[in-house]
N, C-alpha and C positions, 0 to 999 in steps of 0.2 A: 285419504286419501282423498284428491279432489281432479279433477279434467280438464282439462288442454283449455287454459285461458280461465277459468275458474278460479276465485279464493278459495281458499283452503279449509277442508271445512272445519281448524284446528281454531285460525286465524280468525273464522266467522263465532266464533264462540266466545275467541276468546274477545273480539266487540262489543257483544253482548254482557256481559259477566264484567265489565271494568265500566263504572259508573262516569257517566257524560262529565260530572264534575273534577273526576282526575283526568280527563284531556286533553288536551292543548288544542285551542281554535282546529291545526292546520288534520287532527287526526279526525276528528270531528265531523273534518270537512273530505277528505277521503272515505271513513268509512261510509258518509253517505252517497260519491260515487260510487265505490265500487261496491255496495249495499244494490245501485240503479240497475250498473253493468249485469251486477252478479242473477237479475230479478229478468232484467231480461234476456241475458247468454243461456237462463235455465228453460225461462217460457218457449224459445225460437229453438233448442234442440230437443230432438226427440228423446223420449225416455227409452226407447234400447239400443242409443248410441252414450247413454249417461251409464256412469258406474251405482254400484250399487248403492255404496256413501251417498255417493250426490243427489242419485234420485231420493232418496230417503232426504236427506237434505232439502230440496225441493218442493218434496211432500206437504213437510212442517213447517215451515215458511210458507207455502201457498197457506195453509191449513190459518195458522198465525195472519196472514193478511189478510183472510178470509175476518176472519176473530174481529181483529181491528175494524175495520171497515163497519161491522155488522155493528162493533160499540160506539163506533162513530155515528150514525145511524140515528140509531134509540138516542146517543146525546141529542141529536139535533132535534129530531123529532119532539123530544121532552124540551126543549128551550123552547118549541115553536111553541107546544101547550103550552106553558108558564105564557109565555107572550101575550097569546091568547087570550088566558082569563082574567090577565092583568091588563090589556087594553078594554076586556068586556068589563071588567069595572070599573074601569077609571070612564067608558062611556057610559054605564049609571049611575056612577055620581054623574057625573057632567051633567046629564038630561033631569035627575033629579033636584042641581041646584043651580040648573039653569043656565051654565056652565059646558063648554064646551071643546 
């Protein structure tokens, strides 16, 4: 069950379990747009006005979004560290060989 104007939970689950490679471009775009809309609707609608199912779905999505953002942050941190270390090695070699 979903709240008025929200994408049904069953449709959201179906979108997630269907591999992207099996979706036409129009469906991928539609999933993206509806996902953005549903996140926005979930953010502005008070929990007290949501069904229990919709509230649980929004909570799970929020947790998944936070985990995704944190993993992106960790990946960026690793990338920055590797870049910094690589630059340090290049600078050291450049100094040793007289090349900059």
